[in-house]
VMD Tcl script that draws the C-alpha trace (Angstrom):
set ca {
  {30.93 -13.04 68.23}
  {29.37 -12.77 71.66}
  {26.71 -15.23 72.20}
  {24.34 -14.80 75.11}
  {23.29 -17.30 77.82}
  {25.95 -19.98 77.50}
  {25.30 -20.51 73.78}
  {28.32 -20.99 71.59}
  {29.12 -20.53 67.83}
  {28.92 -24.39 67.53}
  {25.23 -24.09 68.47}
  {24.31 -22.03 65.37}
  {22.79 -24.35 63.01}
  {22.15 -21.77 60.19}
  {20.87 -18.30 59.50}
  {17.78 -16.50 58.29}
  {17.95 -13.23 56.29}
  {14.70 -11.42 55.96}
  {14.45 -8.82 53.07}
  {11.91 -6.33 53.89}
  {10.01 -4.48 51.18}
  {6.61 -2.66 50.45}
  {4.45 -2.35 47.30}
  {6.93 0.07 45.76}
  {9.90 -2.08 46.30}
  {8.49 -5.61 45.83}
  {10.21 -6.26 42.44}
  {13.58 -5.02 43.76}
  {13.26 -7.52 46.72}
  {12.05 -10.24 44.64}
  {15.09 -9.80 42.10}
  {17.54 -9.58 45.02}
  {16.29 -12.77 46.69}
  {16.22 -14.71 43.27}
  {19.77 -13.52 42.58}
  {20.85 -14.67 46.04}
  {19.17 -18.11 45.47}
  {21.03 -18.56 42.05}
  {24.37 -17.50 43.41}
  {24.29 -19.48 46.77}
  {23.06 -22.77 47.97}
  {20.30 -21.39 49.98}
  {16.64 -21.64 50.21}
  {14.36 -18.78 49.14}
  {11.06 -18.56 50.79}
  {7.81 -16.98 49.58}
  {7.69 -13.27 48.81}
  {5.08 -12.35 51.48}
  {2.82 -9.42 50.74}
  {1.46 -9.60 54.36}
  {2.99 -9.35 57.79}
  {4.49 -12.77 58.88}
  {5.87 -13.71 62.31}
  {7.48 -10.87 64.10}
  {8.36 -8.82 61.02}
  {6.92 -5.32 60.67}
  {7.04 -5.34 56.90}
  {6.35 -7.61 54.01}
  {9.36 -9.75 53.68}
  {11.11 -12.69 51.85}
  {13.27 -15.11 53.85}
  {16.72 -16.55 52.77}
  {17.82 -19.59 54.73}
  {21.33 -20.62 54.68}
  {24.10 -22.64 56.54}
  {26.94 -21.42 58.61}
  {29.42 -22.45 56.13}
  {28.40 -19.69 53.69}
  {27.09 -17.13 56.23}
  {29.97 -14.64 55.64}
  {29.69 -14.87 52.00}
  {26.03 -14.35 51.82}
  {25.85 -11.55 54.42}
  {28.59 -9.75 52.66}
  {26.97 -10.12 49.28}
  {23.57 -8.89 50.72}
  {25.48 -5.83 52.31}
  {26.84 -4.92 48.82}
  {23.63 -5.66 46.64}
  {20.61 -4.78 48.85}
  {20.01 -1.56 46.97}
  {18.62 0.31 49.94}
  {16.27 -2.55 51.17}
  {16.23 -3.36 54.76}
  {17.68 -6.80 55.56}
  {17.30 -8.39 58.88}
  {19.53 -11.40 59.63}
  {19.69 -13.68 62.72}
  {21.38 -16.94 63.64}
  {19.30 -20.14 64.37}
  {20.37 -21.34 67.90}
  {17.12 -22.82 69.10}
  {16.33 -19.67 71.13}
  {14.08 -17.63 68.81}
  {13.67 -14.76 71.25}
  {17.43 -14.32 71.72}
  {18.14 -14.86 68.03}
  {15.68 -12.13 66.97}
  {16.44 -9.66 69.98}
  {20.03 -10.22 70.95}
  {21.82 -11.64 67.96}
  {20.23 -9.50 65.30}
  {22.22 -8.15 62.37}
  {20.54 -5.26 60.61}
  {21.42 -3.77 57.26}
  {19.59 -0.42 56.81}
  {17.08 0.83 59.37}
  {16.51 -1.18 62.42}
  {12.71 -2.00 62.39}
  {10.56 -2.78 65.48}
  {9.86 -6.54 65.67}
  {7.00 -7.97 67.55}
  {8.84 -10.18 70.07}
  {5.68 -10.84 72.01}
  {5.19 -14.02 69.88}
  {8.31 -15.64 71.37}
  {8.48 -17.31 74.73}
  {11.41 -16.43 76.90}
  {13.89 -19.43 77.22}
}
mol new
graphics top color blue
foreach p $ca { graphics top sphere $p radius 0.5 }
foreach p [lrange $ca 0 end-1] q [lrange $ca 1 end] { graphics top cylinder $p $q radius 0.2 }
display resetview
């Protein structure tokens, strides 16, 4: 894993996976997130039917630790049923986490990075 600006893997405190959806796929997204929360020790956020943060689509956040990141990301890759999933590490540098360390499953969507201050 290449980590920018002197950060190391040890500085990753966890991960967020954002499952994107729209009115036609909300139930598919809710089911995916609930299944993930039942299968793994992670935190499922609210199912937002509005834009939140830098995200260009409605979304639900899954927050999980580094110890299970490989399992969760692998499971999402195989079970996302066509939904776009945006995953990023938590290093304390939100701009770099969302811009430089992004992991996309499905279409890459345009994030509004203007909300983050450069570190």
